[in-house]
C-alpha positions as CSV (number, residue, x, y, z in Angstrom):
1,M,71.6,106.0,96.3
2,S,74.6,107.7,97.5
3,H,77.2,109.1,95.0
4,V,80.9,110.5,94.7
5,L,81.8,113.2,92.4
6,T,85.3,113.5,91.2
7,L,87.2,116.7,90.1
8,N,90.4,116.8,88.1
9,A,91.3,120.5,87.5
10,G,93.9,121.3,85.1
11,S,95.4,124.6,84.1
12,S,92.7,125.2,81.7
13,S,90.5,122.3,81.8
14,L,88.3,120.4,84.2
15,K,87.4,116.7,84.1
16,F,84.7,115.3,86.4
17,G,82.8,112.2,87.0
18,L,79.9,111.0,88.8
19,F,80.2,107.5,90.5
20,T,78.2,105.2,92.6
21,K,79.4,105.2,96.4
22,D,80.0,101.4,96.4
23,T,83.1,99.4,97.4
24,A,83.8,99.2,93.7
25,P,82.6,102.5,92.5
26,K,81.0,102.6,89.0
27,A,81.0,105.7,86.7
28,L,77.6,106.9,85.8
29,A,78.9,109.9,83.7
30,T,82.1,111.7,83.1
31,G,82.7,115.1,81.7
32,L,85.3,117.5,80.3
33,I,85.5,121.2,80.2
34,G,88.3,122.5,77.9
35,A,89.8,125.9,77.1
36,I,88.6,127.5,80.4
37,G,89.3,131.3,80.2
38,G,89.1,131.2,76.4
39,A,86.5,129.5,74.0
40,A,85.5,127.0,76.6
41,T,84.0,123.8,75.4
42,F,81.9,121.2,77.4
43,Q,81.1,117.5,76.9
44,L,79.2,115.0,79.0
45,E,79.2,111.2,78.5
46,D,77.3,108.4,80.0
47,A,79.1,105.3,81.4
48,Q,79.0,103.6,78.0
49,G,80.7,106.6,76.4
50,S,77.7,107.9,74.6
51,V,77.5,111.8,74.4
52,L,74.8,113.4,76.5
53,T,75.7,117.0,75.9
54,R,78.4,118.6,73.7
55,G,79.1,122.3,72.8
56,D,80.5,125.5,73.6
57,M,80.0,127.3,76.9
58,S,78.9,130.8,77.2
59,P,81.6,133.3,77.9
60,K,80.2,134.0,81.3
61,D,80.3,130.2,82.3
62,G,83.6,129.5,80.8
63,T,85.5,132.3,82.3
64,T,86.8,130.6,85.5
65,H,87.1,127.2,87.0
66,A,84.5,128.1,89.4
67,S,82.0,129.3,86.9
68,S,82.7,126.4,84.5
69,L,82.2,123.9,87.5
70,S,78.9,125.6,88.4
71,A,77.5,125.3,84.9
72,A,78.9,121.8,84.5
73,L,77.3,120.6,87.9
74,K,73.9,122.2,86.8
75,E,73.9,120.2,83.6
76,L,75.0,117.1,85.5
77,M,72.3,117.3,88.2
78,A,69.7,117.9,85.5
79,R,70.6,114.6,83.9
80,F,70.8,112.9,87.2
81,P,68.3,114.6,89.5
82,D,68.4,111.7,92.1
83,A,72.1,112.0,92.6
84,D,73.0,112.4,96.2
85,V,76.7,113.5,96.5
86,R,78.2,112.4,99.9
87,A,81.9,112.8,98.9
88,V,83.8,114.8,96.4
89,G,87.2,113.6,95.5
90,H,89.9,116.1,94.2
91,R,93.0,115.6,92.2
92,V,95.6,117.8,93.9
93,V,98.8,118.0,91.8
94,H,101.3,118.6,95.0
95,G,101.1,117.1,98.4
96,G,104.5,118.0,99.6
97,Q,106.6,116.0,101.7
98,H,104.2,114.7,104.1
99,H,101.0,113.5,102.1
100,A,101.7,110.1,101.0
101,E,98.1,109.0,101.1
102,P,94.6,110.6,100.3
103,V,93.2,112.8,103.2
104,I,89.9,114.2,104.2
105,L,90.2,118.1,103.7
106,D,89.7,120.5,106.6
107,N,90.5,124.1,106.7
108,E,94.0,123.5,108.0
109,T,95.0,120.9,105.4
110,V,93.6,123.3,102.7
111,D,95.8,126.0,104.0
112,G,98.7,123.8,103.9
113,L,98.0,122.8,100.3
114,A,97.8,126.4,99.4
115,A,101.3,126.9,101.0
116,L,102.6,124.5,98.4
117,T,101.5,126.7,95.4
118,P,105.1,127.8,94.7
119,F,106.0,124.2,94.1
120,A,103.2,123.8,91.4
121,P,102.3,127.3,90.3
122,L,100.5,126.1,87.2
123,H,98.2,123.6,88.8
124,Q,97.8,124.1,92.5
125,P,95.8,127.2,92.3
126,H,93.3,125.5,90.0
127,N,93.2,122.3,92.2
128,L,92.4,124.6,95.2
129,A,89.7,126.6,93.1
130,G,88.0,123.3,92.5
131,I,88.0,122.4,96.2
132,H,86.7,125.8,97.2
133,A,83.9,125.7,94.5
134,A,83.0,122.1,95.6
135,Q,82.6,123.1,99.3
136,V,80.2,125.8,98.2
137,A,78.2,123.6,95.8
138,F,78.1,120.5,98.3
139,P,78.6,121.9,101.9
140,D,77.5,118.6,103.5
141,A,79.7,116.4,101.5
142,V,83.1,115.0,102.6
143,Q,85.9,116.7,100.6
144,V,88.8,114.2,99.8
145,A,92.2,115.1,98.3
146,C,94.3,112.6,96.1
147,F,97.7,113.7,95.5
148,D,99.8,113.2,92.2
149,T,103.0,113.2,94.2
150,A,102.0,110.6,96.8
151,F,102.7,107.5,94.6
152,H,106.5,108.6,94.6
153,R,106.9,109.3,98.2
154,N,109.0,106.1,98.8
155,H,111.7,106.8,96.3
156,P,115.3,106.0,97.5
157,F,117.2,109.0,98.6
158,V,119.4,109.0,95.4
159,N,116.3,109.3,93.4
160,D,114.8,111.9,95.6
161,T,117.5,114.6,95.9
162,F,119.4,117.2,94.0
163,A,123.2,117.8,94.5
164,I,122.7,121.2,96.1
165,P,123.2,122.1,99.9
166,R,121.3,119.6,102.0
167,R,119.5,122.3,103.9
168,F,117.3,122.7,100.8
169,Y,116.4,119.2,100.8
170,D,115.3,119.6,104.2
171,K,113.2,122.6,103.2
172,G,111.4,120.5,100.6
173,V,113.4,121.1,97.5
174,R,113.4,117.4,96.3
175,R,112.3,115.3,93.5
176,Y,108.7,114.6,93.9
177,G,107.4,113.0,90.7
178,F,104.1,113.6,89.5
179,H,101.3,111.7,87.4
180,G,100.9,109.5,90.6
181,L,97.2,108.9,90.3
182,S,97.7,107.5,86.6
183,Y,100.7,105.3,87.8
184,D,98.6,104.1,90.8
185,Y,95.8,103.0,88.4
186,I,98.3,101.3,86.0
187,S,99.9,99.5,88.9
188,G,96.5,98.2,89.8
189,E,95.6,97.2,86.3
190,M,98.9,95.3,85.9
191,E,98.2,93.5,89.0
192,R,94.9,92.4,87.6
193,I,96.1,91.5,84.1
194,A,99.7,90.6,84.4
195,P,100.8,90.3,88.1
196,H,103.9,88.4,87.1
197,L,105.1,91.4,85.2
198,L,104.1,93.8,88.0
199,A,106.2,91.8,90.5
200,G,109.3,92.7,88.4
201,R,110.7,95.9,86.6
202,V,108.2,98.0,84.8
203,V,108.5,101.2,83.2
204,V,105.3,103.2,82.5
205,A,105.3,105.9,79.9
206,H,102.4,108.3,80.6
207,L,102.5,110.3,77.3
208,G,100.0,113.2,76.8
209,N,100.0,117.0,76.9
210,G,101.7,116.3,80.2
211,A,104.2,113.5,79.9
212,S,106.4,111.6,82.3
213,M,107.8,108.1,82.8
214,C,108.0,106.1,86.0
215,G,110.2,103.0,86.9
216,M,108.4,100.6,89.2
217,L,109.8,97.8,91.2
218,N,107.1,95.4,92.5
219,G,104.4,98.1,91.8
220,R,106.1,100.7,93.7
221,S,107.8,103.9,92.2
222,M,111.6,103.7,92.4
223,A,112.4,106.8,90.1
224,S,110.5,109.2,87.9
225,T,111.4,111.5,85.0
226,M,109.6,114.4,86.8
227,G,111.4,116.1,89.7
228,F,110.8,119.1,91.9
229,S,108.1,120.5,89.4
230,A,106.1,119.3,86.6
231,L,108.5,120.8,84.1
232,D,111.2,118.1,84.3
233,G,111.9,115.2,82.4
234,L,110.2,114.8,79.0
235,P,109.2,117.6,76.6
236,M,105.4,118.1,76.8
237,G,102.8,119.8,74.8
238,T,103.9,123.3,75.9
239,R,106.4,122.6,78.8
240,S,110.2,122.3,78.1
241,G,111.0,119.1,80.1
242,Q,114.6,118.7,81.1
243,L,116.6,121.9,80.9
244,D,120.2,123.0,81.9
245,P,119.9,125.2,85.0
246,G,122.4,127.5,83.2
247,V,119.7,128.3,80.6
248,M,117.5,129.6,83.3
249,L,120.5,131.9,84.5
250,Y,121.1,133.1,80.9
251,L,117.3,133.9,80.4
252,L,117.3,136.1,83.6
253,D,120.7,137.7,83.3
254,Q,121.2,138.0,79.8
255,E,117.8,138.3,78.3
256,G,116.3,140.2,81.0
257,L,113.4,138.1,81.4
258,S,111.4,138.4,84.7
259,T,110.7,135.3,86.8
260,A,107.1,135.5,85.8
261,E,108.1,135.8,82.1
262,V,110.5,132.7,82.5
263,S,107.7,130.7,84.1
264,D,105.4,131.6,81.2
265,L,108.0,130.6,78.7
266,L,108.8,127.2,80.2
267,Y,105.2,126.2,81.1
268,K,103.3,127.7,78.2
269,Q,105.5,128.4,75.2
270,S,108.0,125.7,75.1
271,G,107.7,121.9,74.5
272,L,106.1,120.7,71.3
273,L,104.7,123.9,70.6
274,G,107.9,125.8,71.1
275,L,109.8,123.5,68.9
276,S,107.3,123.1,66.1
277,E,106.1,126.7,66.2
278,L,103.0,125.1,64.9
279,S,101.0,123.1,67.7
280,N,101.1,121.3,71.0
281,D,98.9,118.5,69.5
282,M,100.7,115.4,68.5
283,R,98.0,114.6,66.0
284,A,98.6,117.9,64.2
285,L,102.4,117.4,64.2
286,L,102.3,113.9,62.8
287,A,100.0,115.0,60.0
288,S,102.2,118.0,59.2
289,D,104.8,118.3,56.5
290,D,106.6,121.1,58.2
291,P,110.3,120.1,59.0
292,K,110.0,121.9,62.4
293,A,107.0,119.7,63.3
294,R,109.1,116.6,62.3
295,E,111.9,117.8,64.4
296,A,109.6,118.3,67.5
297,V,108.3,114.7,67.1
298,E,111.9,113.4,66.7
299,Y,113.0,115.3,70.0
300,F,109.9,114.0,71.9
301,V,110.7,110.3,70.8
302,F,114.5,110.7,71.4
303,R,113.9,112.0,75.0
304,I,111.5,108.9,75.7
305,R,114.1,106.6,74.6
306,R,116.8,108.1,76.5
307,E,114.8,108.2,79.7
308,L,113.8,104.6,79.1
309,G,117.5,103.6,79.1
310,G,118.1,105.5,82.3
311,L,115.0,104.0,84.1
312,A,116.0,100.5,83.0
313,A,119.4,101.1,84.6
314,A,117.9,102.4,87.9
315,L,115.7,99.1,87.9
316,Q,118.8,97.1,86.9
317,G,116.8,95.6,84.0
318,L,113.3,95.7,82.2
319,D,110.6,93.3,82.2
320,A,107.9,95.4,80.8
321,L,107.2,98.8,79.2
322,V,103.7,100.2,79.3
323,F,102.2,102.9,77.4
324,T,99.3,105.1,78.7
325,G,98.0,108.7,78.3
326,G,96.3,110.3,75.3
327,I,99.6,109.8,73.2
328,G,100.6,106.7,74.7
329,E,97.1,105.0,74.1
330,N,96.5,106.3,70.6
331,A,99.7,107.4,68.7
332,R,100.8,104.0,67.1
333,E,103.5,105.7,65.3
334,I,105.1,107.2,68.4
335,R,104.9,103.7,70.1
336,A,106.7,102.2,67.1
337,R,109.5,104.9,67.0
338,V,110.1,104.5,70.8
339,C,110.5,100.8,70.4
340,A,112.5,100.8,67.3
341,G,116.1,99.5,67.6
342,M,115.5,98.7,71.3
343,A,116.3,94.9,71.1
344,W,119.3,95.6,73.4
345,L,116.6,96.1,76.2
346,G,114.8,93.2,75.0
347,I,112.1,95.0,73.2
348,E,110.6,93.6,69.9
349,L,107.4,95.1,68.7
350,D,104.8,93.3,66.8
351,E,103.6,95.8,64.1
352,A,100.2,94.3,63.4
353,R,99.4,94.3,67.3
354,N,100.6,97.7,67.6
355,M,98.5,98.9,64.7
356,A,95.4,97.2,66.1
357,N,95.9,98.9,69.5
358,E,96.0,95.6,71.3
359,T,96.9,95.4,75.1
360,L,100.0,93.5,74.3
361,I,101.9,94.9,71.4
362,S,105.3,93.1,71.6
363,S,106.0,90.0,69.8
364,D,106.0,86.4,71.1
365,F,109.7,86.6,71.0
366,S,110.3,89.7,72.8
367,R,111.9,89.2,76.1
368,T,110.5,92.5,77.5
369,R,106.8,92.8,77.2
370,V,105.3,96.0,75.6
371,M,101.7,96.9,76.5
372,V,99.0,99.6,76.1
373,V,96.8,100.1,79.2
374,P,94.5,103.0,79.2
375,T,94.6,105.0,82.5
376,N,91.7,106.2,84.6
377,E,92.7,108.7,87.1
378,E,89.0,109.7,88.0
379,L,88.4,106.0,89.1
380,V,91.4,106.1,91.4
381,I,90.1,109.3,92.9
382,A,86.5,107.8,93.4
383,R,87.9,104.7,95.0
384,A,89.9,106.9,97.5
385,A,87.0,109.0,98.3
386,V,84.9,105.8,99.0
387,D,87.5,104.4,101.1
388,L,87.8,107.4,103.3
389,V,84.1,107.9,103.8
């Protein structure tokens, strides 16, 4: 049987999956490598979620994305010796102006994606490292790129531009939006479980270590909280979210920080970690009695509520709010706090449904439906790879 491998390379992590190469791909195994470059960990699960392997990686194997991938593939192929990988699907964070659909990768396309690294300096190099490693490991397989920006490429001009001289827009300085693979999956799931809602005005809140929100009309992205980079919008685990451009000028001119230091500050030292001075993990913050942890959570919730109102205005109303991502799917308290006092948007939460983590968590009297829908970016990648191959 032929198979598809999916790779989702983050800044310090690597998710992967082995799928059947069918019209409707089915997962055989999924894995996660965390803390690459540090105390790297490895976990492999079967299709039912049972752990096949879990533990720490050796310092040698966990040093880089390439070495981590090599070690992971060795374990995966030992578990599935008959696997015949015909295609490898890659999550690529930035596709630029022109990639609105998945593409088969050739040398010219890979070079073009490398040129986009300044647009996504935290993610693009690792996505490219995954591509290069897969080309070495599977030289005869078709390599397919799926773009986080593609889902948002049909934004109206007013949701796609900044009020700076237009020549920069023509050079690609525009609002791209991210987490597109997750939003693509949620759109498909909504079409399956609630097509009447998808046909209307839906805001999806992808809340995790990276966090953003997307306003959809008839299943298509109309506006997103993320913009030119994956820094904009909501505060995240270690990323700042929305920031006055004047703060950037102050950091450069008055604090004397270099551009590299500013980048490190905004990408790796800010967000929940920077505000709490404790952790970027929402679970740790919710369990803490530290006032700074409480304030970090309050700011996170405040920004979600503020962006929800803005996206509802952009959509001229709201028919459904969907929570997804690690926090959105699991943090009941965050969902409750986001929805509290939102009756003016037609939102009324059912406390019991929310605590039970049901799919529909709004009350029967809520004009706006509130839902929890787990995302699956790897399945989106596998489907795209199968379609193109």
